[in-house]
C-alpha positions as CSV (number, residue, x, y, z in Angstrom):
1,X,233.2,-79.2,102.0
2,X,231.9,-81.9,104.5
3,X,228.2,-81.8,104.0
4,X,226.2,-83.4,106.8
5,X,222.8,-84.6,105.5
6,X,220.4,-87.5,105.9
7,X,218.2,-88.7,103.0
8,X,214.8,-90.2,103.9
9,X,212.7,-91.2,100.9
10,X,211.9,-88.0,99.1
11,X,213.4,-85.7,101.6
12,X,216.9,-84.5,102.5
13,X,217.8,-83.2,106.0
14,X,220.7,-80.9,106.6
15,X,222.4,-79.7,109.8
16,X,223.6,-76.5,108.3
17,X,221.6,-74.1,106.1
18,X,224.8,-73.5,104.0
19,X,225.0,-77.1,103.0
20,X,221.9,-76.6,100.8
21,X,223.0,-75.8,97.2
22,X,222.4,-72.6,95.4
23,X,220.6,-74.7,92.7
24,X,218.0,-75.9,95.3
25,X,217.5,-72.4,96.7
26,X,217.0,-71.0,93.1
27,X,214.5,-73.8,92.3
28,X,212.5,-73.2,95.4
29,X,212.3,-69.5,94.9
30,X,211.6,-68.7,98.5
31,X,214.4,-66.1,99.1
32,X,211.9,-63.2,98.8
33,X,210.8,-64.1,102.4
34,X,213.5,-63.1,104.8
35,X,212.7,-66.0,107.1
36,X,213.8,-68.5,104.5
37,X,217.1,-66.8,103.8
38,X,220.4,-68.3,105.0
39,X,221.5,-65.0,106.6
40,X,218.5,-65.1,108.9
41,X,218.4,-68.8,109.6
42,X,222.2,-69.0,110.3
43,X,222.0,-66.0,112.7
44,X,219.4,-67.8,114.8
45,X,221.1,-71.2,114.7
46,X,224.6,-69.9,115.5
47,X,223.3,-68.2,118.7
48,X,221.2,-71.0,120.1
49,X,223.6,-73.9,120.9
50,X,220.9,-75.4,123.2
51,X,218.6,-76.1,120.3
52,X,219.2,-78.7,117.6
53,X,218.5,-77.2,114.1
54,X,217.8,-79.1,111.0
55,X,216.5,-78.1,107.6
56,X,214.5,-80.3,105.3
57,X,214.0,-80.2,101.6
58,X,211.1,-82.2,100.0
59,X,211.5,-83.4,96.4
60,X,209.0,-84.7,93.9
61,X,209.4,-87.9,91.9
62,X,211.6,-86.2,89.4
63,X,214.0,-84.9,92.2
64,X,212.8,-81.3,91.9
65,X,212.7,-79.4,95.2
66,X,209.1,-78.6,96.1
67,X,209.1,-77.6,99.8
68,X,211.4,-76.4,102.6
69,X,211.0,-76.4,106.4
70,X,213.1,-75.4,109.3
71,X,213.2,-77.8,112.3
72,X,214.1,-77.1,115.8
73,X,214.3,-79.6,118.7
74,X,213.5,-77.7,121.8
75,X,213.1,-78.6,125.5
76,X,209.6,-77.9,126.9
77,X,209.1,-78.0,130.6
78,X,205.6,-78.7,131.8
79,X,206.5,-76.6,134.9
80,X,206.8,-73.6,132.6
81,X,203.0,-73.5,132.1
82,X,201.9,-70.5,134.2
83,X,198.4,-69.8,133.1
84,X,194.9,-71.2,133.8
85,X,196.1,-74.7,132.6
86,X,198.6,-75.0,135.5
87,X,196.3,-77.1,137.7
88,X,195.4,-79.4,134.8
89,X,199.1,-79.8,134.0
90,X,199.8,-81.0,137.5
91,X,197.2,-83.8,137.0
92,X,198.8,-84.7,133.6
93,X,202.2,-84.9,135.3
94,X,200.9,-87.2,138.0
95,X,199.2,-89.6,135.5
96,X,202.3,-89.5,133.2
97,X,204.7,-90.4,136.0
98,X,202.5,-93.2,137.4
99,X,202.6,-94.7,133.9
100,X,206.3,-94.0,133.5
101,X,205.6,-91.7,130.6
102,X,207.0,-88.6,132.1
103,X,210.3,-88.1,133.9
104,X,210.7,-85.4,136.5
105,X,214.4,-85.1,135.5
106,X,214.0,-84.9,131.7
107,X,212.3,-82.2,129.7
108,X,209.6,-82.8,127.1
109,X,211.5,-82.6,123.9
110,X,209.5,-81.3,120.9
111,X,210.6,-81.4,117.3
112,X,209.0,-78.3,115.8
113,X,208.4,-77.7,112.1
114,X,208.0,-74.0,111.9
115,X,209.7,-70.9,113.4
116,X,210.0,-71.1,117.2
117,X,210.7,-67.4,117.6
118,X,208.2,-65.8,115.2
119,X,204.4,-66.0,115.0
120,X,203.0,-66.9,111.6
121,X,203.7,-69.1,108.6
122,X,207.4,-68.4,108.6
123,X,208.9,-71.9,109.0
124,X,207.3,-74.0,106.2
125,X,207.4,-73.1,102.6
126,X,205.7,-75.0,99.7
127,X,205.9,-73.9,96.1
128,X,202.7,-72.5,94.6
129,X,202.3,-75.1,91.9
130,X,202.4,-78.0,94.3
131,X,199.7,-80.2,95.9
132,X,200.1,-78.6,99.3
133,X,198.0,-81.2,101.1
134,X,200.2,-83.9,99.8
135,X,203.3,-81.9,100.7
136,X,202.2,-81.5,104.3
137,X,201.5,-85.2,104.5
138,X,205.0,-86.0,103.1
139,X,206.6,-83.5,105.4
140,X,205.0,-85.1,108.5
141,X,205.8,-88.6,107.3
142,X,209.4,-87.8,106.4
143,X,210.1,-86.2,109.8
144,X,208.9,-89.3,111.6
145,X,211.1,-91.5,109.3
146,X,214.0,-89.2,109.9
147,X,213.8,-89.4,113.6
148,X,213.5,-93.2,113.5
149,X,216.6,-93.4,111.2
150,X,218.7,-91.1,113.5
151,X,219.5,-93.2,116.5
152,X,220.6,-90.2,118.5
153,X,217.2,-88.6,118.0
154,X,215.0,-91.7,118.4
155,X,215.3,-91.7,122.2
156,X,215.3,-87.9,122.6
157,X,212.1,-86.8,120.8
158,X,208.9,-86.9,122.8
159,X,206.5,-85.1,120.4
160,X,206.2,-83.5,116.9
161,X,204.8,-80.1,116.3
162,X,203.9,-78.2,113.1
163,X,203.0,-74.6,114.0
164,X,201.2,-71.5,113.0
165,X,198.8,-72.1,110.1
166,X,196.4,-69.4,109.2
167,X,192.7,-70.0,108.7
168,X,193.0,-70.1,105.0
169,X,195.6,-72.9,105.2
170,X,193.5,-75.3,107.4
171,X,192.1,-77.2,104.5
172,X,195.7,-78.1,103.8
173,X,197.1,-78.5,107.3
174,X,194.0,-80.5,108.7
175,X,195.4,-83.4,106.7
176,X,197.6,-83.8,109.8
177,X,194.6,-84.9,111.9
178,X,194.6,-88.1,109.8
179,X,198.1,-88.8,111.2
180,X,197.0,-88.6,114.9
181,X,197.9,-84.9,115.3
182,X,195.8,-82.8,117.6
183,X,195.1,-79.1,116.7
184,X,194.8,-76.2,119.0
185,X,195.0,-72.4,119.2
186,X,196.9,-70.3,121.7
187,X,196.9,-66.5,121.8
188,X,196.0,-65.0,118.4
189,X,198.5,-63.1,116.3
190,X,197.7,-59.4,116.3
191,X,197.9,-57.8,112.9
192,X,197.4,-54.2,111.9
193,X,196.9,-52.8,108.4
194,X,198.7,-49.6,107.6
195,X,196.5,-47.3,105.5
196,X,198.3,-46.2,102.3
197,X,197.2,-42.6,103.0
198,X,199.1,-42.4,106.2
199,X,202.3,-40.5,105.3
200,X,203.1,-39.5,108.9
201,X,202.1,-40.5,112.4
202,X,199.8,-37.5,112.5
203,X,197.8,-39.1,109.7
204,X,197.4,-42.2,111.8
205,X,196.2,-40.1,114.8
206,X,193.8,-38.2,112.6
207,X,192.1,-41.5,111.6
208,X,191.4,-42.4,115.2
209,X,188.3,-41.9,117.3
210,X,188.7,-39.0,119.7
211,X,189.0,-41.3,122.8
212,X,191.8,-43.3,121.3
213,X,193.6,-40.3,119.9
214,X,193.5,-38.6,123.3
215,X,194.9,-41.9,124.8
216,X,197.7,-41.9,122.2
217,X,198.7,-38.3,122.8
218,X,198.7,-38.9,126.6
219,X,201.0,-41.9,126.2
220,X,203.4,-39.8,124.1
221,X,203.4,-37.0,126.7
222,X,204.1,-39.5,129.5
223,X,206.9,-41.1,127.5
224,X,208.5,-37.7,126.5
225,X,211.3,-38.0,129.1
226,X,212.5,-41.2,127.4
227,X,215.5,-40.8,125.2
228,X,215.5,-42.9,122.0
229,X,218.6,-44.6,120.9
230,X,219.3,-46.8,117.9
231,X,221.1,-50.0,118.8
232,X,223.5,-51.4,116.2
233,X,226.0,-54.2,116.0
234,X,228.6,-51.6,117.1
235,X,227.0,-50.4,120.3
236,X,224.9,-53.5,121.3
237,X,227.6,-54.9,123.6
238,X,227.2,-51.8,125.8
239,X,223.5,-52.5,126.3
240,X,223.1,-56.2,126.0
241,X,223.4,-57.2,129.7
242,X,220.6,-54.8,130.6
243,X,218.6,-55.9,127.6
244,X,218.8,-59.5,128.7
245,X,217.2,-58.5,132.1
246,X,214.5,-56.5,130.4
247,X,213.7,-59.3,128.0
248,X,213.4,-61.8,130.8
249,X,211.0,-59.4,132.6
250,X,208.6,-59.9,129.6
251,X,209.3,-63.5,128.7
252,X,208.6,-64.7,132.3
253,X,205.1,-63.5,132.0
254,X,204.3,-65.7,129.0
255,X,201.9,-68.6,129.6
256,X,204.0,-71.0,127.6
257,X,207.7,-70.9,126.9
258,X,208.8,-73.0,123.9
259,X,212.4,-71.8,123.9
260,X,214.1,-68.7,125.2
261,X,215.5,-66.3,122.7
262,X,219.2,-65.6,123.0
263,X,219.6,-61.8,122.6
264,X,223.2,-62.3,121.3
265,X,221.4,-63.1,118.0
266,X,220.7,-59.4,117.7
267,X,224.3,-58.6,116.8
268,X,224.4,-61.2,114.1
269,X,220.9,-60.3,112.8
270,X,222.0,-56.7,112.5
271,X,225.2,-57.7,110.7
272,X,223.4,-60.1,108.3
273,X,220.1,-58.2,107.7
274,X,221.3,-54.6,107.9
275,X,218.5,-52.0,107.8
276,X,215.9,-54.8,107.6
277,X,216.5,-55.4,111.3
278,X,215.6,-52.6,113.7
279,X,216.5,-52.3,117.4
280,X,215.6,-49.2,119.4
281,X,216.3,-48.6,123.1
282,X,214.7,-46.2,125.6
283,X,216.8,-44.4,128.2
284,X,215.6,-42.7,131.4
285,X,218.4,-40.8,133.2
286,X,220.9,-42.7,131.1
287,X,219.5,-46.1,132.2
288,X,217.9,-48.5,129.7
289,X,214.3,-49.0,130.7
290,X,213.0,-50.7,127.5
291,X,213.8,-51.8,124.0
292,X,212.0,-53.0,120.9
293,X,213.1,-55.0,117.9
294,X,211.5,-55.6,114.5
295,X,212.1,-57.3,111.2
296,X,211.2,-55.6,107.9
297,X,210.1,-58.5,105.6
298,X,209.1,-57.1,102.2
299,X,206.1,-54.8,103.0
300,X,205.5,-56.3,106.4
301,X,206.9,-55.1,109.7
302,X,207.2,-57.9,112.2
303,X,207.5,-56.9,115.9
304,X,210.2,-59.2,117.3
305,X,211.1,-59.2,121.0
306,X,210.8,-56.4,123.5
307,X,212.1,-55.7,127.0
308,X,210.6,-53.5,129.7
309,X,211.5,-52.3,133.2
310,X,208.0,-52.6,134.7
311,X,208.9,-50.2,137.5
312,X,208.7,-47.4,134.9
313,X,206.1,-48.8,132.6
314,X,203.0,-47.1,133.9
315,X,204.5,-43.7,134.8
316,X,206.3,-43.3,131.5
317,X,204.0,-45.4,129.3
318,X,207.0,-47.4,128.0
319,X,205.1,-50.3,126.3
320,X,202.5,-48.0,124.7
321,X,205.3,-45.8,123.4
322,X,206.8,-49.0,121.8
323,X,203.5,-49.8,120.1
324,X,203.2,-46.3,118.6
325,X,206.9,-46.4,117.6
326,X,206.2,-49.7,115.7
327,X,203.5,-47.8,113.8
328,X,205.9,-44.9,113.1
329,X,208.5,-47.3,111.7
330,X,205.9,-49.0,109.5
331,X,204.7,-45.7,108.1
332,X,208.3,-44.5,107.5
333,X,209.3,-47.8,105.8
334,X,206.0,-47.8,103.7
335,X,204.9,-51.2,105.1
336,X,201.4,-52.3,104.5
337,X,201.0,-54.3,107.7
338,X,202.4,-54.8,111.2
339,X,202.6,-58.2,112.8
340,X,202.5,-57.4,116.5
341,X,202.7,-61.1,117.5
342,X,201.0,-62.8,120.4
343,X,200.3,-61.6,124.0
344,X,198.9,-58.3,125.3
345,X,196.1,-58.6,122.7
346,X,193.8,-55.9,124.2
347,X,196.3,-53.1,124.3
348,X,197.5,-54.0,120.8
349,X,193.9,-53.8,119.6
350,X,193.6,-50.3,121.1
351,X,196.2,-49.1,118.7
352,X,194.5,-50.7,115.7
353,X,195.5,-54.4,115.6
354,X,193.0,-57.3,115.0
355,X,193.4,-60.9,115.9
356,X,194.4,-63.7,113.5
357,X,194.0,-67.2,114.7
358,X,196.9,-69.5,114.2
359,X,196.5,-73.3,114.5
360,X,199.2,-75.5,115.9
361,X,199.3,-79.3,115.4
362,X,200.9,-81.6,118.0
363,X,201.3,-85.3,118.5
364,X,203.3,-87.5,120.9
365,X,205.6,-90.1,119.4
366,X,203.9,-92.9,121.2
367,X,200.2,-93.8,121.0
368,X,199.3,-94.0,124.7
369,X,200.9,-90.7,125.7
370,X,199.3,-89.2,122.5
371,X,195.9,-90.2,123.9
372,X,196.6,-88.5,127.2
373,X,198.0,-85.5,125.3
374,X,194.6,-85.1,123.5
375,X,192.9,-84.3,126.8
376,X,195.5,-81.7,127.5
377,X,195.1,-80.1,124.0
378,X,191.3,-79.9,124.2
379,X,191.6,-77.7,127.2
380,X,193.9,-75.1,125.6
381,X,191.9,-72.0,124.7
382,X,193.1,-68.5,123.8
383,X,192.5,-66.0,126.6
384,X,189.5,-63.9,125.9
385,X,190.0,-60.1,125.6
386,X,187.9,-57.0,124.8
387,X,188.7,-56.2,121.2
388,X,189.0,-52.4,120.6
389,X,188.1,-50.6,117.4
390,X,190.0,-47.3,117.6
391,X,189.4,-45.9,114.0
392,X,186.6,-43.6,113.0
393,X,185.6,-45.9,110.1
394,X,186.3,-49.6,110.6
395,X,187.7,-50.4,107.1
396,X,191.2,-51.2,108.1
397,X,191.1,-54.9,108.4
398,X,194.3,-56.8,108.5
399,X,195.0,-59.2,105.6
400,X,195.4,-62.8,106.5
């Protein structure tokens, strides 16, 4: 086997997840999380040829593996910013180009430690018995040394990002501020706890206040004409072209795009993860007008990507139907929590989700652009929304 790896101090960097030995995986003990399994990671890497994937293992002084991180090098275009920061981005672009720090022809290449396609702490794993503050420091330093040692990367990388740390992890991750990283929050992750007493969707509805229960029933009535289909690796080729269009309808509305998901990954994910990966489509007069996808990760249900034909969304409550179907799936699979992800926070809160702030750390490779970047970062604020509380007794608080 021709293993392609780079060793930098106490870290090893691999270009293929399958080059990491079974002994290392066994010692790390992270296979209980689906996002750190080779069958998930390979499905993503093999279907995104436009992204450079690396995998890093940190070792202690005795050569024992203590941490693992996925790395993606993605192209970020400032022109993709479509929210209230757009006018400020234009100013940043003008300043950067005057100082020859930004090129109109080249994208802003970001090396990301974390999972580009999932919200939450699903890209960096540190063993429980380790000094996690030190591990984060070592990870940040080893990544910089790695880029400097790889000539083909030295001239490509513009910035470094470590993403999606929950509030309880900030005492660890804030160590990055000492290394000239800037922290910021974007849209919150919307989490919903599933009550253990909910054995059916009717139990969920019974726990709601009258106004929200009426709203749910109305959405189910409006969406009644939609025909549900289960999409598998066997029939996905039939629906994939239309799914691509529906996905782009949704992704184009995002304020930031840090990489476009290739829906061809669905087929590989279904093959590799089996029943732990769910794809459901919605037909209207035999035409696909929406789809949802989800990952069952232990007792968590993670909403993945969705697609919607907005022409039919209001009349047939397509998106609301998806949210309620996520809840049905979670109850059926005896999950304790749904991770609805970012965006559409208010409507997600109306079905029972609550916000979880996730902190991202970013720094430019060079000091002067990093100072300019700080002014951009300080202006990034999550969009405010009206949090709804749909349950009769507000005791269902998502765990963080």
